C-alpha positions as MATLAB code, in Angstrom:
seq = 'MLTSLKRVLAAADKGRYAVGAFNINNLEILRAVIDTAVELKSPVIIQTSEGAIEYAGMDYLVAMVRVAAKAPVPVVLHVDHGKDLAVIRRAISAGYTSVMIDASALPYKENVAKTKKVVGFARPKGVSVEAEIGALAGVEDKVSVSEKEAFYTDPDEAVRFVRETGCDALAISIGTAHGPNKSKVTPELDIRRLAKIRRLVKLPIVLHGASGIDPTLVKLTQKSCAKLGDCGRLAKAIGIPDDQIRAAIRNGIRKINIDSDLRLAFTAGMREAVLENHDSIDPRKLLLPSIRLMRQVVAGKMRLFGSAGKAR';
ca = [
      10.747  -60.767   32.911;
       8.184  -61.349   35.652;
       6.532  -58.163   36.898;
       3.452  -56.993   38.720;
       0.052  -56.245   37.200;
       0.123  -52.825   38.819;
       3.283  -51.847   36.937;
       2.110  -53.181   33.563;
      -1.278  -51.503   33.812;
       0.246  -48.230   34.962;
       2.223  -48.134   31.700;
      -0.906  -49.104   29.712;
      -2.866  -46.302   31.383;
      -0.214  -43.810   30.510;
      -0.067  -45.022   26.901;
      -3.878  -45.406   26.609;
      -3.783  -49.064   25.454;
      -4.894  -52.366   26.968;
      -2.892  -55.495   27.825;
      -4.223  -58.879   26.937;
      -4.645  -61.403   29.772;
      -4.586  -64.855   28.195;
      -5.748  -67.958   30.088;
      -3.455  -70.970   29.796;
      -3.863  -74.627   30.706;
      -0.826  -76.246   29.192;
       2.581  -75.733   27.504;
       1.159  -75.321   23.993;
      -1.106  -72.410   24.950;
       1.691  -70.748   26.957;
       4.186  -71.031   24.092;
       1.686  -69.627   21.629;
       1.080  -66.597   23.850;
       4.697  -65.935   24.899;
       6.236  -66.456   21.471;
       3.745  -64.044   19.942;
       4.352  -61.460   22.680;
       8.066  -61.580   21.936;
       7.506  -61.333   18.178;
       5.223  -58.314   18.602;
       7.178  -56.786   21.486;
       4.090  -56.686   23.673;
       3.646  -56.881   27.458;
       1.507  -59.815   28.385;
      -0.536  -61.200   31.265;
      -0.530  -64.994   31.656;
      -3.416  -66.085   33.815;
      -4.584  -69.372   35.238;
      -8.025  -70.070   36.619;
      -8.626  -72.276   39.619;
      -9.771  -74.916   37.141;
      -6.449  -74.672   35.259;
      -4.564  -74.957   38.539;
      -6.593  -78.076   39.416;
      -5.976  -79.503   35.934;
      -2.278  -78.819   35.414;
      -0.978  -78.328   38.950;
       0.163  -74.986   40.349;
       3.844  -76.034   40.551;
       3.907  -77.078   36.913;
       2.229  -73.852   35.802;
       4.568  -71.650   37.804;
       7.646  -73.517   36.579;
       6.599  -73.134   32.949;
       5.836  -69.385   33.302;
       9.112  -68.750   35.104;
      10.932  -70.143   32.045;
       8.662  -68.224   29.696;
       9.265  -65.017   31.653;
      12.928  -65.084   30.665;
      11.585  -63.569   27.440;
      12.502  -59.872   26.827;
       8.974  -58.628   27.477;
       7.077  -57.816   30.745;
       5.161  -60.898   31.915;
       2.556  -60.969   34.682;
       1.514  -64.269   36.248;
      -2.051  -63.815   37.452;
      -4.742  -65.909   39.193;
      -8.009  -65.444   37.265;
     -11.305  -65.489   39.145;
      -9.853  -66.617   42.451;
     -12.621  -67.538   44.894;
     -10.775  -69.878   47.290;
      -8.582  -67.877   49.678;
      -6.425  -70.915   50.282;
      -5.608  -71.168   46.565;
      -4.872  -67.438   46.410;
      -2.508  -67.629   49.404;
      -0.742  -70.603   47.900;
      -0.394  -68.813   44.562;
       1.235  -65.838   46.213;
       3.724  -68.105   48.025;
       4.400  -69.969   44.781;
       5.452  -66.885   42.830;
       2.347  -65.414   41.219;
       2.803  -61.666   40.802;
      -0.896  -60.861   40.709;
      -4.172  -62.362   41.925;
      -7.839  -61.761   41.397;
     -10.275  -62.155   44.215;
     -13.752  -62.633   42.709;
     -16.353  -62.185   45.399;
     -18.683  -60.300   43.020;
     -21.562  -62.771   43.509;
     -21.587  -62.086   47.254;
     -23.455  -59.204   48.932;
     -21.533  -55.901   48.805;
     -20.246  -56.013   52.406;
     -19.010  -59.564   52.048;
     -17.281  -58.710   48.734;
     -15.503  -55.799   50.467;
     -14.498  -57.867   53.454;
     -13.119  -60.705   51.360;
     -11.279  -58.380   49.006;
      -9.730  -56.429   51.905;
      -8.481  -59.702   53.378;
      -6.688  -60.586   50.096;
      -5.226  -57.094   49.749;
      -3.993  -57.418   53.327;
      -1.885  -60.486   52.679;
      -0.939  -59.760   49.052;
       0.336  -56.218   49.308;
       3.208  -56.904   51.758;
       4.527  -59.447   49.238;
       4.394  -56.927   46.348;
       1.552  -58.861   44.677;
      -1.121  -56.902   42.806;
      -4.823  -57.472   43.529;
      -7.672  -57.312   40.989;
     -11.198  -57.333   42.375;
     -14.657  -57.278   40.811;
     -17.837  -55.324   41.417;
     -20.837  -56.340   39.282;
     -21.171  -59.900   37.888;
     -20.971  -61.194   34.323;
     -23.485  -63.695   32.975;
     -22.289  -66.892   31.374;
     -20.325  -70.066   32.126;
     -16.591  -70.519   31.802;
     -14.402  -72.904   33.745;
     -15.471  -72.643   37.399;
     -17.315  -69.354   36.912;
     -21.083  -69.635   36.414;
     -23.539  -66.722   36.695;
     -27.107  -66.813   35.363;
     -28.512  -63.885   33.404;
     -30.893  -63.324   36.338;
     -27.977  -63.007   38.747;
     -25.858  -60.803   36.461;
     -25.941  -57.070   36.986;
     -24.084  -54.060   35.664;
     -21.618  -52.211   37.814;
     -22.979  -49.146   39.591;
     -20.453  -46.267   39.174;
     -20.976  -44.808   42.629;
     -20.731  -48.212   44.263;
     -17.518  -48.834   42.304;
     -15.950  -45.674   43.789;
     -16.864  -46.742   47.300;
     -15.632  -50.304   46.702;
     -12.222  -49.130   45.491;
     -11.850  -46.757   48.457;
     -12.882  -49.418   50.999;
     -10.791  -52.304   49.577;
      -7.589  -50.680   48.274;
      -7.498  -53.035   45.231;
      -5.094  -52.290   42.347;
      -7.429  -53.017   39.403;
     -11.192  -53.258   39.087;
     -13.159  -55.674   36.922;
     -16.597  -54.350   35.958;
     -19.743  -55.531   34.241;
     -20.884  -53.500   31.232;
     -22.422  -56.090   28.937;
     -19.811  -58.762   28.279;
     -20.322  -62.410   29.220;
     -18.218  -65.483   29.902;
     -18.123  -68.304   27.369;
     -18.653  -68.340   23.581;
     -22.371  -67.424   23.687;
     -22.263  -63.782   24.751;
     -25.808  -62.925   23.732;
     -28.730  -63.933   21.559;
     -27.997  -60.833   19.399;
     -24.820  -58.834   18.763;
     -23.713  -57.660   22.217;
     -23.593  -53.947   22.920;
     -21.351  -52.655   25.646;
     -22.525  -49.864   27.922;
     -19.718  -47.444   27.056;
     -21.431  -44.501   28.780;
     -21.452  -46.448   32.041;
     -17.755  -47.331   31.507;
     -16.856  -43.685   30.838;
     -18.536  -42.572   34.039;
     -16.787  -45.301   36.099;
     -13.469  -44.272   34.546;
     -14.042  -40.610   35.514;
     -14.833  -41.580   39.106;
     -12.402  -44.465   39.688;
      -8.764  -43.565   39.433;
      -7.324  -46.993   38.762;
      -7.096  -49.431   35.818;
     -10.378  -50.977   34.635;
     -10.619  -54.608   33.582;
     -12.929  -56.222   30.988;
     -13.786  -59.895   31.382;
     -15.776  -62.009   28.926;
     -14.460  -60.063   25.936;
     -13.563  -62.747   23.422;
     -14.566  -61.959   19.827;
     -15.500  -65.519   18.739;
     -14.116  -65.315   15.163;
     -16.732  -66.712   12.745;
     -13.904  -68.224   10.599;
     -12.687  -70.288   13.509;
     -16.239  -71.293   14.377;
     -16.604  -72.606   10.809;
     -13.391  -74.585   11.215;
     -14.767  -76.287   14.313;
     -17.856  -77.241   12.308;
     -15.920  -78.711    9.354;
     -17.268  -82.182    8.403;
     -19.653  -81.933   11.337;
     -22.261  -84.104    9.644;
     -19.703  -86.855    9.392;
     -18.576  -86.465   13.006;
     -22.059  -85.865   14.376;
     -21.347  -82.604   16.202;
     -22.956  -79.870   14.125;
     -24.400  -78.317   17.262;
     -20.965  -77.310   18.514;
     -20.867  -73.485   18.851;
     -24.104  -73.187   16.859;
     -25.150  -70.050   18.764;
     -21.678  -68.611   19.365;
     -21.355  -64.845   19.201;
     -18.649  -62.542   20.574;
     -17.819  -58.901   21.272;
     -17.200  -56.903   18.017;
     -13.794  -55.275   17.610;
     -15.234  -51.781   17.340;
     -16.747  -52.089   20.784;
     -13.427  -53.293   22.200;
     -11.703  -50.202   20.663;
     -14.381  -47.991   22.235;
     -13.882  -49.642   25.605;
     -10.107  -49.052   25.434;
     -10.639  -45.393   24.501;
     -12.776  -45.077   27.621;
     -10.347  -46.556   30.100;
     -10.208  -50.371   29.824;
      -6.575  -51.424   30.447;
      -6.735  -55.232   30.885;
      -8.804  -57.511   28.648;
      -9.295  -61.200   29.412;
      -9.195  -63.702   26.579;
      -9.998  -67.377   27.136;
     -12.828  -68.521   24.808;
     -10.985  -67.320   21.698;
      -7.963  -69.461   22.629;
     -10.181  -72.492   23.318;
     -11.843  -71.947   19.956;
      -8.493  -71.806   18.118;
      -7.212  -74.881   19.992;
     -10.349  -76.876   19.118;
     -10.300  -75.740   15.471;
      -6.635  -76.783   15.170;
      -7.203  -80.175   16.719;
     -10.067  -80.772   14.313;
      -7.852  -79.812   11.370;
      -5.154  -82.201   12.510;
      -7.552  -85.145   13.015;
      -9.364  -84.576    9.704;
      -6.326  -83.915    7.528;
      -3.357  -85.730    9.112;
      -4.454  -89.321    8.921;
      -1.035  -90.923    9.265;
       0.428  -89.373   12.412;
      -0.017  -90.385   16.024;
       2.684  -87.922   17.105;
       1.096  -85.380   19.512;
       3.736  -82.820   18.625;
       2.593  -82.852   14.990;
      -1.108  -83.100   15.834;
      -0.890  -79.967   18.031;
       0.862  -77.794   15.420;
      -2.360  -76.468   13.815;
      -3.682  -75.493   17.246;
      -0.492  -73.610   18.066;
      -0.578  -71.829   14.709;
      -4.187  -70.744   15.138;
      -3.691  -69.641   18.726;
      -0.695  -67.501   17.714;
      -2.903  -65.834   15.083;
      -5.552  -65.106   17.767;
      -2.978  -63.656   20.196;
      -1.356  -61.503   17.540;
      -4.752  -60.124   16.484;
      -5.663  -59.255   20.070;
      -2.353  -57.530   20.819;
      -2.705  -55.359   17.726;
      -6.373  -54.648   18.529;
      -5.570  -53.723   22.131;
      -2.671  -51.466   21.055;
      -0.042  -53.271   23.187;
       2.119  -54.404   20.257;
       5.457  -52.601   20.293;
       4.917  -51.334   23.894;
       7.254  -53.802   25.701;
      10.003  -52.004   27.608;
];
Protein backbone atom coordinates (compact mmCIF):
# COMPACT_ATOMS: atom_id res chain seq x y z
CA MET A 1 0.00 0.00 0.00
CA LEU A 2 1.28 3.45 -0.89
CA THR A 3 1.84 5.67 2.11
CA SER A 4 3.78 8.76 3.14
CA LEU A 5 7.37 8.92 4.33
CA LYS A 6 6.22 10.78 7.42
CA ARG A 7 3.99 7.90 8.51
CA VAL A 8 6.58 5.17 7.84
CA LEU A 9 9.33 7.06 9.67
CA ALA A 10 7.07 7.87 12.63
CA ALA A 11 6.59 4.12 13.14
CA ALA A 12 10.34 3.55 12.72
CA ASP A 13 11.10 6.23 15.29
CA LYS A 14 8.72 4.66 17.76
CA GLY A 15 10.21 1.19 17.15
CA ARG A 16 13.83 2.46 17.05
CA TYR A 17 14.67 0.91 13.68
CA ALA A 18 15.49 2.31 10.23
CA VAL A 19 13.72 1.82 6.91
CA GLY A 20 15.72 1.13 3.77
CA ALA A 21 15.30 3.53 0.86
CA PHE A 22 16.30 1.66 -2.29
CA ASN A 23 16.98 3.41 -5.59
CA ILE A 24 15.40 1.79 -8.64
CA ASN A 25 15.88 2.32 -12.36
CA ASN A 26 13.95 -0.56 -13.90
CA LEU A 27 11.49 -3.42 -13.30
CA GLU A 28 14.13 -5.93 -12.20
CA ILE A 29 15.42 -3.74 -9.37
CA LEU A 30 11.88 -2.87 -8.26
CA ARG A 31 10.80 -6.52 -8.19
CA ALA A 32 13.89 -7.52 -6.22
CA VAL A 33 13.14 -4.86 -3.60
CA ILE A 34 9.37 -5.35 -3.33
CA ASP A 35 9.43 -9.16 -3.36
CA THR A 36 12.00 -9.15 -0.56
CA ALA A 37 10.01 -6.61 1.45
CA VAL A 38 6.95 -8.86 1.22
CA GLU A 39 8.95 -11.96 2.15
CA LEU A 40 10.45 -10.24 5.21
CA LYS A 41 7.31 -8.25 6.07
CA SER A 42 9.23 -4.98 5.99
CA PRO A 43 8.10 -1.44 5.18
CA VAL A 44 10.07 -0.08 2.25
CA ILE A 45 10.93 3.19 0.53
CA ILE A 46 11.25 3.03 -3.25
CA GLN A 47 13.13 6.04 -4.52
CA THR A 48 14.05 7.39 -7.93
CA SER A 49 16.69 9.98 -8.64
CA GLU A 50 16.30 12.64 -11.30
CA GLY A 51 18.69 10.51 -13.38
CA ALA A 52 16.40 7.48 -13.03
CA ILE A 53 13.40 9.59 -14.01
CA GLU A 54 15.27 10.83 -17.08
CA TYR A 55 16.31 7.25 -17.95
CA ALA A 56 13.07 5.32 -17.40
CA GLY A 57 10.41 8.03 -17.60
CA MET A 58 8.37 9.24 -14.64
CA ASP A 59 5.10 7.76 -15.91
CA TYR A 60 6.64 4.31 -16.33
CA LEU A 61 8.21 4.42 -12.86
CA VAL A 62 5.00 5.56 -11.18
CA ALA A 63 2.94 2.92 -13.00
CA MET A 64 5.32 0.14 -11.92
CA VAL A 65 5.39 1.27 -8.30
CA ARG A 66 1.61 1.58 -8.15
CA VAL A 67 1.37 -2.09 -9.12
CA ALA A 68 4.14 -3.02 -6.67
CA ALA A 69 2.39 -1.08 -3.90
CA LYS A 70 -0.52 -3.52 -4.01
CA ALA A 71 1.79 -5.65 -1.87
CA PRO A 72 0.75 -6.10 1.80
CA VAL A 73 3.53 -3.86 3.15
CA PRO A 74 3.82 -0.06 3.48
CA VAL A 75 5.47 1.39 0.36
CA VAL A 76 6.72 4.97 -0.03
CA LEU A 77 7.45 6.40 -3.49
CA HIS A 78 10.13 9.03 -3.03
CA VAL A 79 12.14 11.44 -5.20
CA ASP A 80 15.80 11.15 -4.20
CA HIS A 81 18.05 14.23 -4.37
CA GLY A 82 15.53 16.41 -6.15
CA LYS A 83 17.17 19.62 -7.32
CA ASP A 84 14.85 20.73 -10.12
CA LEU A 85 11.64 22.22 -8.70
CA ALA A 86 9.80 21.46 -11.94
CA VAL A 87 10.63 17.75 -11.59
CA ILE A 88 9.53 17.78 -7.94
CA ARG A 89 6.21 19.46 -8.80
CA ARG A 90 5.60 16.96 -11.58
CA ALA A 91 6.40 14.04 -9.26
CA ILE A 92 3.87 15.27 -6.70
CA SER A 93 1.20 15.54 -9.40
CA ALA A 94 2.12 12.09 -10.75
CA GLY A 95 1.57 10.32 -7.43
CA TYR A 96 4.84 10.34 -5.50
CA THR A 97 4.12 10.28 -1.77
CA SER A 98 7.41 11.85 -0.74
CA VAL A 99 10.05 14.14 -2.23
CA MET A 100 13.53 15.25 -1.30
CA ILE A 101 14.66 18.76 -2.03
CA ASP A 102 18.45 18.80 -2.03
CA ALA A 103 19.68 22.38 -1.89
CA SER A 104 22.50 21.48 0.50
CA ALA A 105 25.22 22.78 -1.82
CA LEU A 106 23.65 26.25 -1.78
CA PRO A 107 24.30 28.92 0.85
CA TYR A 108 22.19 28.43 4.01
CA LYS A 109 19.58 31.12 3.22
CA GLU A 110 19.06 29.80 -0.29
CA ASN A 111 18.73 26.24 1.01
CA VAL A 112 16.05 27.41 3.47
CA ALA A 113 14.18 29.40 0.84
CA LYS A 114 14.13 26.56 -1.69
CA THR A 115 13.14 23.98 0.92
CA LYS A 116 10.31 26.19 2.24
CA LYS A 117 9.00 26.55 -1.31
CA VAL A 118 8.82 22.75 -1.73
CA VAL A 119 7.17 22.29 1.68
CA GLY A 120 4.66 24.95 0.65
CA PHE A 121 3.40 23.08 -2.38
CA ALA A 122 3.92 19.50 -1.11
CA ARG A 123 2.21 19.66 2.28
CA PRO A 124 -1.29 20.58 1.00
CA LYS A 125 -1.13 17.43 -1.16
CA GLY A 126 -0.17 15.22 1.81
CA VAL A 127 3.32 14.64 0.39
CA SER A 128 6.27 14.35 2.81
CA VAL A 129 9.39 16.46 2.34
CA GLU A 130 12.96 15.42 3.11
CA ALA A 131 15.63 18.13 3.09
CA GLU A 132 19.38 18.19 3.62
CA ILE A 133 21.77 20.31 5.63
CA GLY A 134 25.46 19.52 5.17
CA ALA A 135 26.78 17.97 1.95
CA LEU A 136 28.20 14.49 1.27
CA ALA A 137 31.34 14.00 -0.79
CA GLY A 138 31.32 11.63 -3.74
CA VAL A 139 29.64 11.09 -7.08
CA GLU A 140 26.45 9.15 -7.73
CA ASP A 141 23.97 9.68 -10.55
CA LYS A 142 23.45 13.46 -10.87
CA VAL A 143 24.91 14.21 -7.41
CA SER A 144 28.54 15.32 -7.37
CA VAL A 145 30.29 16.98 -4.42
CA SER A 146 34.06 17.23 -4.07
CA GLU A 147 35.77 16.48 -0.75
CA LYS A 148 36.64 20.16 -0.56
CA GLU A 149 32.97 21.16 -0.85
CA ALA A 150 31.71 18.51 1.58
CA PHE A 151 31.12 19.50 5.18
CA TYR A 152 29.59 17.94 8.26
CA THR A 153 26.22 19.08 9.55
CA ASP A 154 26.36 21.64 12.34
CA PRO A 155 23.86 20.58 15.08
CA ASP A 156 22.77 24.11 15.96
CA GLU A 157 22.32 25.01 12.31
CA ALA A 158 20.26 21.83 11.84
CA VAL A 159 17.86 22.94 14.59
CA ARG A 160 17.41 26.33 12.99
CA PHE A 161 16.99 24.80 9.53
CA VAL A 162 14.21 22.45 10.66
CA ARG A 163 12.41 25.26 12.46
CA GLU A 164 12.62 27.61 9.48
CA THR A 165 11.68 25.10 6.76
CA GLY A 166 9.11 22.79 8.38
CA CYS A 167 10.54 19.72 6.60
CA ASP A 168 9.44 16.21 7.66
CA ALA A 169 12.83 14.45 7.60
CA LEU A 170 16.40 15.71 7.65
CA ALA A 171 19.37 14.26 5.78
CA ILE A 172 22.68 15.03 7.46
CA SER A 173 26.40 14.66 6.77
CA ILE A 174 28.39 12.70 9.37
CA GLY A 175 31.05 10.93 7.31
CA THR A 176 29.26 8.91 4.64
CA ALA A 177 29.83 9.47 0.91
CA HIS A 178 28.05 8.79 -2.35
CA GLY A 179 29.33 6.11 -4.70
CA PRO A 180 31.35 2.93 -4.05
CA ASN A 181 34.54 4.71 -2.95
CA LYS A 182 33.57 6.07 0.46
CA SER A 183 37.07 6.78 1.68
CA LYS A 184 40.74 5.90 1.28
CA VAL A 185 40.55 4.07 4.63
CA THR A 186 37.68 2.44 6.51
CA PRO A 187 35.12 5.22 7.00
CA GLU A 188 34.26 6.28 10.53
CA LEU A 189 30.94 7.99 11.18
CA ASP A 190 30.73 10.90 13.61
CA ILE A 191 28.26 9.23 15.97
CA ARG A 192 28.72 11.88 18.68
CA ARG A 193 27.66 14.57 16.20
CA LEU A 194 24.66 12.44 15.19
CA ALA A 195 23.64 11.94 18.83
CA LYS A 196 23.74 15.67 19.45
CA ILE A 197 21.67 16.41 16.33
CA ARG A 198 19.16 13.78 17.42
CA ARG A 199 18.82 15.35 20.87
CA LEU A 200 18.19 18.77 19.37
CA VAL A 201 16.15 17.91 16.26
CA LYS A 202 12.83 16.26 16.97
CA LEU A 203 12.23 14.62 13.63
CA PRO A 204 13.53 11.55 11.72
CA ILE A 205 17.17 11.71 10.59
CA VAL A 206 18.28 10.34 7.22
CA LEU A 207 21.62 8.78 6.24
CA HIS A 208 22.73 9.02 2.61
CA GLY A 209 25.79 7.35 1.09
CA ALA A 210 25.54 4.38 3.44
CA SER A 211 26.11 1.38 1.16
CA GLY A 212 28.35 -1.32 2.63
CA ILE A 213 30.07 -2.37 -0.63
CA ASP A 214 30.24 -6.12 0.09
CA PRO A 215 33.78 -7.40 -0.71
CA THR A 216 32.29 -10.70 -1.96
CA LEU A 217 30.26 -8.87 -4.59
CA VAL A 218 33.26 -6.74 -5.50
CA LYS A 219 35.22 -9.96 -6.18
CA LEU A 220 32.39 -11.22 -8.39
CA THR A 221 32.60 -8.07 -10.49
CA GLN A 222 36.32 -8.70 -10.91
CA LYS A 223 35.97 -12.36 -11.95
CA SER A 224 38.00 -13.10 -15.11
CA CYS A 225 38.93 -9.42 -15.24
CA ALA A 226 42.27 -10.15 -16.92
CA LYS A 227 40.38 -11.82 -19.74
CA LEU A 228 37.88 -8.98 -20.03
CA GLY A 229 40.40 -6.22 -19.48
CA ASP A 230 38.61 -4.42 -16.64
CA CYS A 231 40.55 -5.29 -13.48
CA GLY A 232 40.39 -1.64 -12.41
CA ARG A 233 36.64 -1.86 -11.84
CA LEU A 234 35.93 -1.07 -8.15
CA ALA A 235 39.64 -1.48 -7.33
CA LYS A 236 39.41 1.08 -4.50
CA ALA A 237 35.83 0.37 -3.40
CA ILE A 238 35.12 0.60 0.32
CA GLY A 239 31.83 1.00 2.17
CA ILE A 240 30.34 1.74 5.57
CA PRO A 241 30.82 -1.15 8.07
CA ASP A 242 27.69 -2.76 9.53
CA ASP A 243 28.67 -1.96 13.11
CA GLN A 244 28.67 1.75 12.30
CA ILE A 245 25.26 1.47 10.66
CA ARG A 246 23.93 -0.20 13.84
CA ALA A 247 25.41 2.60 15.95
CA ALA A 248 23.81 5.20 13.69
CA ILE A 249 20.40 3.54 14.06
CA ARG A 250 20.79 3.40 17.86
CA ASN A 251 21.43 7.14 17.76
CA GLY A 252 18.43 8.15 15.71
CA ILE A 253 18.89 7.35 12.02
CA ARG A 254 15.49 6.26 10.65
CA LYS A 255 15.94 6.24 6.85
CA ILE A 256 19.00 4.78 5.12
CA ASN A 257 19.61 5.19 1.40
CA ILE A 258 20.97 2.26 -0.59
CA ASP A 259 21.96 2.61 -4.24
CA SER A 260 25.59 1.58 -4.81
CA ASP A 261 25.03 -1.84 -3.19
CA LEU A 262 22.20 -2.56 -5.66
CA ARG A 263 24.32 -1.41 -8.59
CA LEU A 264 27.11 -3.66 -7.39
CA ALA A 265 24.79 -6.68 -7.14
CA PHE A 266 23.28 -5.96 -10.55
CA THR A 267 26.73 -5.70 -12.16
CA ALA A 268 28.01 -8.85 -10.44
CA GLY A 269 24.93 -10.77 -11.62
CA MET A 270 25.27 -9.58 -15.20
CA ARG A 271 28.92 -10.61 -15.20
CA GLU A 272 27.98 -14.06 -13.88
CA ALA A 273 25.37 -14.47 -16.61
CA VAL A 274 27.70 -13.44 -19.42
CA LEU A 275 30.62 -15.55 -18.19
CA GLU A 276 28.66 -18.71 -17.36
CA ASN A 277 25.56 -18.75 -19.58
CA HIS A 278 27.10 -18.95 -23.03
CA ASP A 279 24.07 -20.28 -24.87
CA SER A 280 21.28 -17.86 -23.98
CA ILE A 281 20.33 -14.55 -25.56
CA ASP A 282 17.14 -14.40 -23.49
CA PRO A 283 17.30 -11.24 -21.32
CA ARG A 284 14.93 -12.81 -18.80
CA LYS A 285 17.44 -15.59 -18.13
CA LEU A 286 20.46 -13.32 -18.29
CA LEU A 287 18.98 -11.03 -15.62
CA LEU A 288 18.17 -13.81 -13.14
CA PRO A 289 21.58 -13.75 -11.37
CA SER A 290 21.28 -9.97 -10.91
CA ILE A 291 17.80 -10.32 -9.39
CA ARG A 292 19.01 -13.08 -7.06
CA LEU A 293 21.97 -11.05 -5.83
CA MET A 294 19.92 -7.86 -5.41
CA ARG A 295 17.37 -9.75 -3.32
CA GLN A 296 20.20 -10.97 -1.07
CA VAL A 297 21.42 -7.38 -0.66
CA VAL A 298 17.94 -6.06 0.17
CA ALA A 299 17.26 -8.86 2.66
CA GLY A 300 20.58 -8.21 4.39
CA LYS A 301 19.82 -4.50 4.70
CA MET A 302 16.32 -5.00 6.04
CA ARG A 303 17.64 -7.33 8.73
CA LEU A 304 20.52 -4.98 9.54
CA PHE A 305 18.22 -1.96 9.77
CA GLY A 306 15.73 -3.82 12.00
CA SER A 307 12.74 -3.25 9.68
CA ALA A 308 12.10 -6.95 8.94
CA GLY A 309 8.82 -8.04 10.51
CA LYS A 310 7.71 -4.44 11.15
CA ALA A 311 5.19 -4.10 8.30
CA ARG A 312 1.70 -3.32 9.54
